PDB file as gemmi writes it, atoms N, CA and C in Angstrom:
CRYST1    1.000    1.000    1.000  90.00  90.00  90.00 P 1                      
ATOM      1  N   UNK A   1      50.090-136.969  81.102  1.00  0.00           N  
ATOM      2  CA  UNK A   1      50.219-135.815  80.222  1.00  0.00           C  
ATOM      3  C   UNK A   1      51.708-135.607  79.939  1.00  0.00           C  
ATOM      4  N   UNK A   2      52.033-135.420  78.688  1.00  0.00           N  
ATOM      5  CA  UNK A   2      53.436-135.189  78.324  1.00  0.00           C  
ATOM      6  C   UNK A   2      53.867-133.780  78.744  1.00  0.00           C  
ATOM      7  N   UNK A   3      55.144-133.627  78.995  1.00  0.00           N  
ATOM      8  CA  UNK A   3      55.684-132.351  79.468  1.00  0.00           C  
ATOM      9  C   UNK A   3      55.375-131.176  78.532  1.00  0.00           C  
ATOM     10  N   UNK A   4      55.528-131.309  77.210  1.00  0.00           N  
ATOM     11  CA  UNK A   4      55.193-130.172  76.345  1.00  0.00           C  
ATOM     12  C   UNK A   4      53.730-129.738  76.484  1.00  0.00           C  
ATOM     13  N   UNK A   5      52.822-130.714  76.558  1.00  0.00           N  
ATOM     14  CA  UNK A   5      51.401-130.389  76.718  1.00  0.00           C  
ATOM     15  C   UNK A   5      51.169-129.649  78.029  1.00  0.00           C  
ATOM     16  N   UNK A   6      51.796-130.133  79.086  1.00  0.00           N  
ATOM     17  CA  UNK A   6      51.673-129.493  80.399  1.00  0.00           C  
ATOM     18  C   UNK A   6      52.090-128.023  80.324  1.00  0.00           C  
ATOM     19  N   UNK A   7      53.211-127.755  79.685  1.00  0.00           N  
ATOM     20  CA  UNK A   7      53.712-126.383  79.631  1.00  0.00           C  
ATOM     21  C   UNK A   7      52.949-125.509  78.634  1.00  0.00           C  
ATOM     22  N   UNK A   8      52.371-126.103  77.597  1.00  0.00           N  
ATOM     23  CA  UNK A   8      51.483-125.330  76.714  1.00  0.00           C  
ATOM     24  C   UNK A   8      50.283-124.861  77.529  1.00  0.00           C  
ATOM     25  N   UNK A   9      49.657-125.776  78.267  1.00  0.00           N  
ATOM     26  CA  UNK A   9      48.510-125.396  79.092  1.00  0.00           C  
ATOM     27  C   UNK A   9      48.914-124.399  80.177  1.00  0.00           C  
ATOM     28  N   UNK A  10      50.043-124.641  80.827  1.00  0.00           N  
ATOM     29  CA  UNK A  10      50.502-123.741  81.895  1.00  0.00           C  
ATOM     30  C   UNK A  10      50.783-122.342  81.358  1.00  0.00           C  
ATOM     31  N   UNK A  11      51.233-122.253  80.120  1.00  0.00           N  
ATOM     32  CA  UNK A  11      51.542-120.936  79.540  1.00  0.00           C  
ATOM     33  C   UNK A  11      50.287-120.082  79.393  1.00  0.00           C  
ATOM     34  N   UNK A  12      49.131-120.725  79.379  1.00  0.00           N  
ATOM     35  CA  UNK A  12      47.872-119.995  79.189  1.00  0.00           C  
ATOM     36  C   UNK A  12      47.167-119.648  80.505  1.00  0.00           C  
ATOM     37  N   UNK A  13      47.768-119.984  81.625  1.00  0.00           N  
ATOM     38  CA  UNK A  13      47.139-119.717  82.922  1.00  0.00           C  
ATOM     39  C   UNK A  13      46.834-118.244  83.157  1.00  0.00           C  
ATOM     40  N   UNK A  14      47.696-117.374  82.701  1.00  0.00           N  
ATOM     41  CA  UNK A  14      47.507-115.937  82.946  1.00  0.00           C  
ATOM     42  C   UNK A  14      46.653-115.249  81.889  1.00  0.00           C  
ATOM     43  N   UNK A  15      46.182-116.007  80.907  1.00  0.00           N  
ATOM     44  CA  UNK A  15      45.339-115.421  79.876  1.00  0.00           C  
ATOM     45  C   UNK A  15      45.748-115.879  78.491  1.00  0.00           C  
ATOM     46  N   UNK A  16      44.940-115.533  77.507  1.00  0.00           N  
ATOM     47  CA  UNK A  16      45.187-115.970  76.127  1.00  0.00           C  
ATOM     48  C   UNK A  16      46.518-115.448  75.587  1.00  0.00           C  
ATOM     49  N   UNK A  17      47.125-116.270  74.735  1.00  0.00           N  
ATOM     50  CA  UNK A  17      48.369-115.908  74.061  1.00  0.00           C  
ATOM     51  C   UNK A  17      48.307-116.396  72.622  1.00  0.00           C  
ATOM     52  N   UNK A  18      49.070-115.744  71.759  1.00  0.00           N  
ATOM     53  CA  UNK A  18      49.205-116.229  70.385  1.00  0.00           C  
ATOM     54  C   UNK A  18      50.332-117.247  70.340  1.00  0.00           C  
ATOM     55  N   UNK A  19      50.432-117.963  69.232  1.00  0.00           N  
ATOM     56  CA  UNK A  19      51.356-119.083  69.112  1.00  0.00           C  
ATOM     57  C   UNK A  19      52.781-118.803  69.525  1.00  0.00           C  
ATOM     58  N   UNK A  20      53.384-117.761  68.979  1.00  0.00           N  
ATOM     59  CA  UNK A  20      54.787-117.474  69.303  1.00  0.00           C  
ATOM     60  C   UNK A  20      54.952-117.174  70.782  1.00  0.00           C  
ATOM     61  N   UNK A  21      53.993-116.475  71.370  1.00  0.00           N  
ATOM     62  CA  UNK A  21      54.061-116.172  72.808  1.00  0.00           C  
ATOM     63  C   UNK A  21      53.938-117.451  73.638  1.00  0.00           C  
ATOM     64  N   UNK A  22      53.143-118.405  73.177  1.00  0.00           N  
ATOM     65  CA  UNK A  22      53.042-119.692  73.876  1.00  0.00           C  
ATOM     66  C   UNK A  22      54.381-120.410  73.840  1.00  0.00           C  
ATOM     67  N   UNK A  23      55.030-120.417  72.685  1.00  0.00           N  
ATOM     68  CA  UNK A  23      56.346-121.048  72.544  1.00  0.00           C  
ATOM     69  C   UNK A  23      57.341-120.424  73.527  1.00  0.00           C  
ATOM     70  N   UNK A  24      57.370-119.095  73.576  1.00  0.00           N  
ATOM     71  CA  UNK A  24      58.292-118.401  74.471  1.00  0.00           C  
ATOM     72  C   UNK A  24      57.974-118.680  75.935  1.00  0.00           C  
ATOM     73  N   UNK A  25      56.691-118.622  76.286  1.00  0.00           N  
ATOM     74  CA  UNK A  25      56.279-118.812  77.682  1.00  0.00           C  
ATOM     75  C   UNK A  25      56.531-120.246  78.137  1.00  0.00           C  
ATOM     76  N   UNK A  26      56.273-121.227  77.284  1.00  0.00           N  
ATOM     77  CA  UNK A  26      56.526-122.630  77.632  1.00  0.00           C  
ATOM     78  C   UNK A  26      58.017-122.851  77.880  1.00  0.00           C  
ATOM     79  N   UNK A  27      58.857-122.260  77.058  1.00  0.00           N  
ATOM     80  CA  UNK A  27      60.302-122.373  77.264  1.00  0.00           C  
ATOM     81  C   UNK A  27      60.711-121.721  78.585  1.00  0.00           C  
ATOM     82  N   UNK A  28      60.158-120.562  78.862  1.00  0.00           N  
ATOM     83  CA  UNK A  28      60.472-119.851  80.099  1.00  0.00           C  
ATOM     84  C   UNK A  28      60.022-120.654  81.322  1.00  0.00           C  
ATOM     85  N   UNK A  29      58.775-121.112  81.314  1.00  0.00           N  
ATOM     86  CA  UNK A  29      58.239-121.845  82.465  1.00  0.00           C  
ATOM     87  C   UNK A  29      58.969-123.156  82.714  1.00  0.00           C  
ATOM     88  N   UNK A  30      59.458-123.782  81.651  1.00  0.00           N  
ATOM     89  CA  UNK A  30      60.136-125.071  81.780  1.00  0.00           C  
ATOM     90  C   UNK A  30      61.638-124.931  82.013  1.00  0.00           C  
ATOM     91  N   UNK A  31      62.103-123.722  82.158  1.00  0.00           N  
ATOM     92  CA  UNK A  31      63.537-123.518  82.333  1.00  0.00           C  
ATOM     93  C   UNK A  31      64.320-123.885  81.092  1.00  0.00           C  
ATOM     94  N   UNK A  32      63.670-123.772  79.924  1.00  0.00           N  
ATOM     95  CA  UNK A  32      64.339-124.053  78.655  1.00  0.00           C  
ATOM     96  C   UNK A  32      64.261-125.510  78.216  1.00  0.00           C  
ATOM     97  N   UNK A  33      63.665-126.386  79.036  1.00  0.00           N  
ATOM     98  CA  UNK A  33      63.569-127.801  78.659  1.00  0.00           C  
ATOM     99  C   UNK A  33      62.607-128.023  77.500  1.00  0.00           C  
ATOM    100  N   UNK A  34      61.520-127.246  77.459  1.00  0.00           N  
ATOM    101  CA  UNK A  34      60.521-127.419  76.408  1.00  0.00           C  
ATOM    102  C   UNK A  34      60.735-126.354  75.351  1.00  0.00           C  
ATOM    103  N   UNK A  35      61.148-126.808  74.168  1.00  0.00           N  
ATOM    104  CA  UNK A  35      61.353-125.919  73.024  1.00  0.00           C  
ATOM    105  C   UNK A  35      60.469-126.444  71.902  1.00  0.00           C  
ATOM    106  N   UNK A  36      59.381-125.743  71.682  1.00  0.00           N  
ATOM    107  CA  UNK A  36      58.385-126.196  70.714  1.00  0.00           C  
ATOM    108  C   UNK A  36      58.636-125.613  69.331  1.00  0.00           C  
ATOM    109  N   UNK A  37      58.601-126.466  68.339  1.00  0.00           N  
ATOM    110  CA  UNK A  37      58.619-125.998  66.955  1.00  0.00           C  
ATOM    111  C   UNK A  37      57.211-125.518  66.622  1.00  0.00           C  
ATOM    112  N   UNK A  38      57.097-124.605  65.684  1.00  0.00           N  
ATOM    113  CA  UNK A  38      55.798-124.032  65.334  1.00  0.00           C  
ATOM    114  C   UNK A  38      54.802-125.108  64.922  1.00  0.00           C  
ATOM    115  N   UNK A  39      55.211-126.021  64.054  1.00  0.00           N  
ATOM    116  CA  UNK A  39      54.318-127.087  63.610  1.00  0.00           C  
ATOM    117  C   UNK A  39      53.855-127.969  64.758  1.00  0.00           C  
ATOM    118  N   UNK A  40      54.770-128.274  65.660  1.00  0.00           N  
ATOM    119  CA  UNK A  40      54.440-129.089  66.830  1.00  0.00           C  
ATOM    120  C   UNK A  40      53.425-128.371  67.705  1.00  0.00           C  
ATOM    121  N   UNK A  41      53.631-127.071  67.910  1.00  0.00           N  
ATOM    122  CA  UNK A  41      52.710-126.298  68.740  1.00  0.00           C  
ATOM    123  C   UNK A  41      51.308-126.310  68.151  1.00  0.00           C  
ATOM    124  N   UNK A  42      51.183-126.014  66.860  1.00  0.00           N  
ATOM    125  CA  UNK A  42      49.851-125.924  66.269  1.00  0.00           C  
ATOM    126  C   UNK A  42      49.168-127.287  66.193  1.00  0.00           C  
ATOM    127  N   UNK A  43      49.933-128.351  66.038  1.00  0.00           N  
ATOM    128  CA  UNK A  43      49.359-129.700  66.114  1.00  0.00           C  
ATOM    129  C   UNK A  43      48.816-129.938  67.520  1.00  0.00           C  
ATOM    130  N   UNK A  44      49.594-129.558  68.525  1.00  0.00           N  
ATOM    131  CA  UNK A  44      49.155-129.716  69.920  1.00  0.00           C  
ATOM    132  C   UNK A  44      47.925-128.847  70.201  1.00  0.00           C  
ATOM    133  N   UNK A  45      47.924-127.610  69.711  1.00  0.00           N  
ATOM    134  CA  UNK A  45      46.775-126.724  69.934  1.00  0.00           C  
ATOM    135  C   UNK A  45      45.513-127.271  69.265  1.00  0.00           C  
ATOM    136  N   UNK A  46      45.653-127.836  68.068  1.00  0.00           N  
ATOM    137  CA  UNK A  46      44.500-128.453  67.402  1.00  0.00           C  
ATOM    138  C   UNK A  46      43.951-129.608  68.244  1.00  0.00           C  
ATOM    139  N   UNK A  47      44.854-130.431  68.762  1.00  0.00           N  
ATOM    140  CA  UNK A  47      44.440-131.565  69.595  1.00  0.00           C  
ATOM    141  C   UNK A  47      43.802-131.082  70.895  1.00  0.00           C  
ATOM    142  N   UNK A  48      44.421-130.101  71.548  1.00  0.00           N  
ATOM    143  CA  UNK A  48      43.901-129.575  72.814  1.00  0.00           C  
ATOM    144  C   UNK A  48      42.558-128.874  72.612  1.00  0.00           C  
ATOM    145  N   UNK A  49      42.375-128.250  71.453  1.00  0.00           N  
ATOM    146  CA  UNK A  49      41.087-127.632  71.129  1.00  0.00           C  
ATOM    147  C   UNK A  49      40.031-128.717  70.963  1.00  0.00           C  
ATOM    148  N   UNK A  50      40.365-129.782  70.251  1.00  0.00           N  
ATOM    149  CA  UNK A  50      39.430-130.892  70.043  1.00  0.00           C  
ATOM    150  C   UNK A  50      39.063-131.562  71.371  1.00  0.00           C  
ATOM    151  N   UNK A  51      40.009-131.603  72.301  1.00  0.00           N  
ATOM    152  CA  UNK A  51      39.761-132.202  73.617  1.00  0.00           C  
ATOM    153  C   UNK A  51      39.009-131.256  74.547  1.00  0.00           C  
ATOM    154  N   UNK A  52      38.865-129.992  74.137  1.00  0.00           N  
ATOM    155  CA  UNK A  52      38.149-129.017  74.950  1.00  0.00           C  
ATOM    156  C   UNK A  52      38.983-128.339  76.014  1.00  0.00           C  
ATOM    157  N   UNK A  53      40.313-128.460  75.920  1.00  0.00           N  
ATOM    158  CA  UNK A  53      41.203-127.857  76.922  1.00  0.00           C  
ATOM    159  C   UNK A  53      41.593-126.423  76.597  1.00  0.00           C  
ATOM    160  N   UNK A  54      41.634-126.086  75.319  1.00  0.00           N  
ATOM    161  CA  UNK A  54      41.915-124.707  74.899  1.00  0.00           C  
ATOM    162  C   UNK A  54      40.876-124.302  73.867  1.00  0.00           C  
ATOM    163  N   UNK A  55      40.754-123.008  73.679  1.00  0.00           N  
ATOM    164  CA  UNK A  55      39.828-122.495  72.672  1.00  0.00           C  
ATOM    165  C   UNK A  55      40.457-121.311  71.960  1.00  0.00           C  
ATOM    166  N   UNK A  56      40.090-121.166  70.717  1.00  0.00           N  
ATOM    167  CA  UNK A  56      40.511-120.004  69.940  1.00  0.00           C  
ATOM    168  C   UNK A  56      39.703-118.815  70.447  1.00  0.00           C  
ATOM    169  N   UNK A  57      40.390-117.792  70.928  1.00  0.00           N  
ATOM    170  CA  UNK A  57      39.666-116.646  71.486  1.00  0.00           C  
ATOM    171  C   UNK A  57      39.721-115.420  70.584  1.00  0.00           C  
ATOM    172  N   UNK A  58      40.697-115.391  69.678  1.00  0.00           N  
ATOM    173  CA  UNK A  58      40.824-114.209  68.817  1.00  0.00           C  
ATOM    174  C   UNK A  58      41.664-114.581  67.604  1.00  0.00           C  
ATOM    175  N   UNK A  59      41.270-114.046  66.482  1.00  0.00           N  
ATOM    176  CA  UNK A  59      42.063-114.205  65.266  1.00  0.00           C  
ATOM    177  C   UNK A  59      42.141-112.844  64.601  1.00  0.00           C  
ATOM    178  N   UNK A  60      43.360-112.421  64.309  1.00  0.00           N  
ATOM    179  CA  UNK A  60      43.550-111.115  63.679  1.00  0.00           C  
ATOM    180  C   UNK A  60      44.625-111.238  62.616  1.00  0.00           C  
ATOM    181  N   UNK A  61      44.676-110.277  61.730  1.00  0.00           N  
ATOM    182  CA  UNK A  61      45.701-110.249  60.690  1.00  0.00           C  
ATOM    183  C   UNK A  61      46.771-109.247  61.123  1.00  0.00           C  
ATOM    184  N   UNK A  62      47.996-109.733  61.217  1.00  0.00           N  
ATOM    185  CA  UNK A  62      49.132-108.895  61.602  1.00  0.00           C  
ATOM    186  C   UNK A  62      50.195-109.058  60.524  1.00  0.00           C  
ATOM    187  N   UNK A  63      50.566-107.959  59.897  1.00  0.00           N  
ATOM    188  CA  UNK A  63      51.547-107.974  58.806  1.00  0.00           C  
ATOM    189  C   UNK A  63      51.161-108.981  57.718  1.00  0.00           C  
ATOM    190  N   UNK A  64      49.882-109.039  57.430  1.00  0.00           N  
ATOM    191  CA  UNK A  64      49.395-109.905  56.366  1.00  0.00           C  
ATOM    192  C   UNK A  64      49.262-111.370  56.743  1.00  0.00           C  
ATOM    193  N   UNK A  65      49.511-111.705  58.012  1.00  0.00           N  
ATOM    194  CA  UNK A  65      49.418-113.104  58.444  1.00  0.00           C  
ATOM    195  C   UNK A  65      48.393-113.227  59.566  1.00  0.00           C  
ATOM    196  N   UNK A  66      47.735-114.368  59.577  1.00  0.00           N  
ATOM    197  CA  UNK A  66      46.750-114.620  60.635  1.00  0.00           C  
ATOM    198  C   UNK A  66      47.474-114.876  61.953  1.00  0.00           C  
ATOM    199  N   UNK A  67      47.029-114.223  62.997  1.00  0.00           N  
ATOM    200  CA  UNK A  67      47.556-114.455  64.346  1.00  0.00           C  
ATOM    201  C   UNK A  67      46.382-114.934  65.196  1.00  0.00           C  
ATOM    202  N   UNK A  68      46.507-116.157  65.677  1.00  0.00           N  
ATOM    203  CA  UNK A  68      45.451-116.753  66.504  1.00  0.00           C  
ATOM    204  C   UNK A  68      45.882-116.752  67.964  1.00  0.00           C  
ATOM    205  N   UNK A  69      44.985-116.336  68.811  1.00  0.00           N  
ATOM    206  CA  UNK A  69      45.244-116.375  70.250  1.00  0.00           C  
ATOM    207  C   UNK A  69      44.361-117.437  70.872  1.00  0.00           C  
ATOM    208  N   UNK A  70      44.957-118.208  71.772  1.00  0.00           N  
ATOM    209  CA  UNK A  70      44.271-119.318  72.415  1.00  0.00           C  
ATOM    210  C   UNK A  70      44.183-119.069  73.909  1.00  0.00           C  
ATOM    211  N   UNK A  71      43.098-119.554  74.488  1.00  0.00           N  
ATOM    212  CA  UNK A  71      42.891-119.438  75.923  1.00  0.00           C  
ATOM    213  C   UNK A  71      42.576-120.792  76.523  1.00  0.00           C  
ATOM    214  N   UNK A  72      42.806-120.889  77.798  1.00  0.00           N  
ATOM    215  CA  UNK A  72      42.536-122.103  78.550  1.00  0.00           C  
ATOM    216  C   UNK A  72      41.045-122.175  78.879  1.00  0.00           C  
ATOM    217  N   UNK A  73      40.438-123.329  78.712  1.00  0.00           N  
ATOM    218  CA  UNK A  73      39.043-123.520  79.107  1.00  0.00           C  
ATOM    219  C   UNK A  73      39.013-124.024  80.555  1.00  0.00           C  
ATOM    220  N   UNK A  74      37.836-124.094  81.134  1.00  0.00           N  
ATOM    221  CA  UNK A  74      37.741-124.621  82.499  1.00  0.00           C  
ATOM    222  C   UNK A  74      38.166-126.090  82.533  1.00  0.00           C  
ATOM    223  N   UNK A  75      37.860-126.840  81.467  1.00  0.00           N  
ATOM    224  CA  UNK A  75      38.311-128.236  81.393  1.00  0.00           C  
ATOM    225  C   UNK A  75      39.837-128.303  81.321  1.00  0.00           C  
ATOM    226  N   UNK A  76      40.443-127.373  80.591  1.00  0.00           N  
ATOM    227  CA  UNK A  76      41.901-127.317  80.497  1.00  0.00           C  
ATOM    228  C   UNK A  76      42.534-126.970  81.831  1.00  0.00           C  
ATOM    229  N   UNK A  77      41.917-126.041  82.547  1.00  0.00           N  
ATOM    230  CA  UNK A  77      42.412-125.684  83.881  1.00  0.00           C  
ATOM    231  C   UNK A  77      42.324-126.882  84.811  1.00  0.00           C  
ATOM    232  N   UNK A  78      41.221-127.610  84.735  1.00  0.00           N  
ATOM    233  CA  UNK A  78      41.056-128.805  85.569  1.00  0.00           C  
ATOM    234  C   UNK A  78      42.075-129.872  85.244  1.00  0.00           C  
ATOM    235  N   UNK A  79      42.316-130.111  83.962  1.00  0.00           N  
ATOM    236  CA  UNK A  79      43.295-131.122  83.548  1.00  0.00           C  
ATOM    237  C   UNK A  79      44.698-130.719  83.986  1.00  0.00           C  
ATOM    238  N   UNK A  80      45.022-129.442  83.847  1.00  0.00           N  
ATOM    239  CA  UNK A  80      46.333-128.946  84.260  1.00  0.00           C  
ATOM    240  C   UNK A  80      46.503-129.088  85.767  1.00  0.00           C  
ATOM    241  N   UNK A  81      45.485-128.724  86.521  1.00  0.00           N  
ATOM    242  CA  UNK A  81      45.533-128.828  87.986  1.00  0.00           C  
ATOM    243  C   UNK A  81      45.679-130.300  88.409  1.00  0.00           C  
ATOM    244  N   UNK A  82      44.926-131.192  87.777  1.00  0.00           N  
ATOM    245  CA  UNK A  82      45.017-132.616  88.102  1.00  0.00           C  
ATOM    246  C   UNK A  82      46.420-133.152  87.838  1.00  0.00           C  
ATOM    247  N   UNK A  83      47.025-132.732  86.738  1.00  0.00           N  
ATOM    248  CA  UNK A  83      48.390-133.172  86.420  1.00  0.00           C  
ATOM    249  C   UNK A  83      49.389-132.603  87.418  1.00  0.00           C  
ATOM    250  N   UNK A  84      49.210-131.355  87.808  1.00  0.00           N  
ATOM    251  CA  UNK A  84      50.111-130.744  88.799  1.00  0.00           C  
ATOM    252  C   UNK A  84      50.021-131.490  90.128  1.00  0.00           C  
ATOM    253  N   UNK A  85      48.816-131.862  90.532  1.00  0.00           N  
ATOM    254  CA  UNK A  85      48.633-132.618  91.772  1.00  0.00           C  
ATOM    255  C   UNK A  85      49.285-133.989  91.657  1.00  0.00           C  
ATOM    256  N   UNK A  86      49.093-134.648  90.518  1.00  0.00           N  
ATOM    257  CA  UNK A  86      49.699-135.962  90.301  1.00  0.00           C  
ATOM    258  C   UNK A  86      51.225-135.888  90.395  1.00  0.00           C  
ATOM    259  N   UNK A  87      51.801-134.874  89.753  1.00  0.00           N  
ATOM    260  CA  UNK A  87      53.262-134.723  89.788  1.00  0.00           C  
ATOM    261  C   UNK A  87      53.746-134.387  91.202  1.00  0.00           C  
ATOM    262  N   UNK A  88      52.999-133.553  91.921  1.00  0.00           N  
ATOM    263  CA  UNK A  88      53.385-133.189  93.286  1.00  0.00           C  
ATOM    264  C   UNK A  88      53.343-134.409  94.198  1.00  0.00           C  
ATOM    265  N   UNK A  89      52.319-135.241  94.039  1.00  0.00           N  
ATOM    266  CA  UNK A  89      52.225-136.458  94.852  1.00  0.00           C  
ATOM    267  C   UNK A  89      53.368-137.413  94.540  1.00  0.00           C  
ATOM    268  N   UNK A  90      53.712-137.550  93.270  1.00  0.00           N  
ATOM    269  CA  UNK A  90      54.826-138.411  92.879  1.00  0.00           C  
ATOM    270  C   UNK A  90      56.139-137.877  93.438  1.00  0.00           C  
ATOM    271  N   UNK A  91      56.330-136.566  93.394  1.00  0.00           N  
ATOM    272  CA  UNK A  91      57.554-135.962  93.942  1.00  0.00           C  
ATOM    273  C   UNK A  91      57.601-136.126  95.456  1.00  0.00           C  
ATOM    274  N   UNK A  92      56.457-135.953  96.102  1.00  0.00           N  
ATOM    275  CA  UNK A  92      56.392-136.075  97.564  1.00  0.00           C  
ATOM    276  C   UNK A  92      56.764-137.490  98.002  1.00  0.00           C  
ATOM    277  N   UNK A  93      56.351-138.482  97.227  1.00  0.00           N  
ATOM    278  CA  UNK A  93      56.698-139.867  97.522  1.00  0.00           C  
ATOM    279  C   UNK A  93      58.215-140.034  97.626  1.00  0.00           C  
ATOM    280  N   UNK A  94      58.908-139.448  96.676  1.00  0.00           N  
ATOM    281  CA  UNK A  94      60.367-139.568  96.644  1.00  0.00           C  
ATOM    282  C   UNK A  94      61.021-138.684  97.704  1.00  0.00           C  
ATOM    283  N   UNK A  95      60.584-137.448  97.823  1.00  0.00           N  
ATOM    284  CA  UNK A  95      61.239-136.545  98.781  1.00  0.00           C  
ATOM    285  C   UNK A  95      60.976-136.971 100.215  1.00  0.00           C  
ATOM    286  N   UNK A  96      59.764-137.439 100.516  1.00  0.00           N  
ATOM    287  CA  UNK A  96      59.483-137.916 101.876  1.00  0.00           C  
ATOM    288  C   UNK A  96      60.317-139.144 102.200  1.00  0.00           C  
ATOM    289  N   UNK A  97      60.420-140.049 101.261  1.00  0.00           N  
ATOM    290  CA  UNK A  97      61.234-141.247 101.477  1.00  0.00           C  
ATOM    291  C   UNK A  97      62.707-140.868 101.624  1.00  0.00           C  
ATOM    292  N   UNK A  98      63.137-139.908 100.812  1.00  0.00           N  
ATOM    293  CA  UNK A  98      64.524-139.444 100.916  1.00  0.00           C  
ATOM    294  C   UNK A  98      64.819-138.864 102.285  1.00  0.00           C  
ATOM    295  N   UNK A  99      63.855-138.109 102.829  1.00  0.00           N  
ATOM    296  CA  UNK A  99      64.041-137.548 104.179  1.00  0.00           C  
ATOM    297  C   UNK A  99      64.124-138.660 105.221  1.00  0.00           C  
ATOM    298  N   UNK A 100      63.244-139.665 105.089  1.00  0.00           N  
ATOM    299  CA  UNK A 100      63.263-140.780 106.054  1.00  0.00           C  
ATOM    300  C   UNK A 100      64.579-141.532 105.967  1.00  0.00           C  
ATOM    301  N   UNK A 101      65.044-141.793 104.741  1.00  0.00           N  
ATOM    302  CA  UNK A 101      66.306-142.505 104.573  1.00  0.00           C  
ATOM    303  C   UNK A 101      67.466-141.695 105.139  1.00  0.00           C  
ATOM    304  N   UNK A 102      67.426-140.390 104.920  1.00  0.00           N  
ATOM    305  CA  UNK A 102      68.480-139.525 105.440  1.00  0.00           C  
ATOM    306  C   UNK A 102      68.439-139.519 106.962  1.00  0.00           C  
ATOM    307  N   UNK A 103      67.253-139.412 107.544  1.00  0.00           N  
ATOM    308  CA  UNK A 103      67.105-139.414 109.001  1.00  0.00           C  
ATOM    309  C   UNK A 103      67.560-140.748 109.579  1.00  0.00           C  
ATOM    310  N   UNK A 104      67.186-141.858 108.926  1.00  0.00           N  
ATOM    311  CA  UNK A 104      67.622-143.173 109.397  1.00  0.00           C  
ATOM    312  C   UNK A 104      69.141-143.304 109.309  1.00  0.00           C  
ATOM    313  N   UNK A 105      69.711-142.809 108.245  1.00  0.00           N  
ATOM    314  CA  UNK A 105      71.164-142.861 108.082  1.00  0.00           C  
ATOM    315  C   UNK A 105      71.876-142.020 109.120  1.00  0.00           C  
ATOM    316  N   UNK A 106      71.320-140.848 109.432  1.00  0.00           N  
ATOM    317  CA  UNK A 106      71.909-139.977 110.446  1.00  0.00           C  
ATOM    318  C   UNK A 106      71.823-140.624 111.812  1.00  0.00           C  
ATOM    319  N   UNK A 107      70.686-141.273 112.097  1.00  0.00           N  
ATOM    320  CA  UNK A 107      70.502-141.928 113.389  1.00  0.00           C  
ATOM    321  C   UNK A 107      71.473-143.090 113.528  1.00  0.00           C  
ATOM    322  N   UNK A 108      71.692-143.825 112.449  1.00  0.00           N  
ATOM    323  CA  UNK A 108      72.628-144.962 112.496  1.00  0.00           C  
ATOM    324  C   UNK A 108      74.057-144.483 112.711  1.00  0.00           C  
ATOM    325  N   UNK A 109      74.411-143.371 112.061  1.00  0.00           N  
ATOM    326  CA  UNK A 109      75.774-142.849 112.201  1.00  0.00           C  
ATOM    327  C   UNK A 109      76.012-142.313 113.613  1.00  0.00           C  
ATOM    328  N   UNK A 110      74.966-141.753 114.227  1.00  0.00           N  
ATOM    329  CA  UNK A 110      75.117-141.147 115.538  1.00  0.00           C  
ATOM    330  C   UNK A 110      75.229-142.184 116.635  1.00  0.00           C  
ATOM    331  N   UNK A 111      74.590-143.342 116.476  1.00  0.00           N  
ATOM    332  CA  UNK A 111      74.651-144.350 117.540  1.00  0.00           C  
ATOM    333  C   UNK A 111      75.775-145.333 117.264  1.00  0.00           C  
ATOM    334  N   UNK A 112      76.614-145.553 118.273  1.00  0.00           N  
ATOM    335  CA  UNK A 112      77.736-146.492 118.067  1.00  0.00           C  
ATOM    336  C   UNK A 112      77.220-147.916 117.932  1.00  0.00           C  
ATOM    337  N   UNK A 113      77.882-148.705 117.091  1.00  0.00           N  
ATOM    338  CA  UNK A 113      77.436-150.079 116.860  1.00  0.00           C  
ATOM    339  C   UNK A 113      78.244-151.058 117.654  1.00  0.00           C  
TER     340      UNK A 113                                                      
END                                                                             
């Protein structure tokens, strides 16, 4: 799963949001790394809707413009959780190895050769 998709789905964990709120929340959750253009977001939302990960939950007219709010489906929650687990396992591989290498290096430095 690409990082923008991950953060679009993650932005919906607390409940449905409209497009601009998704853009803001994805940027916030990613520490500013993910900055979605409006067209990119709606293309992603169309794809995620077709895949069954998000659904249109509300459409209203605000200041003469349609405002659509999207929510995470159970399939979307599952996909997001699976990706989070995959990333955590990949990170653990590196951090655990880093700890072992650091411990081995410390042990070598402590014992005279």
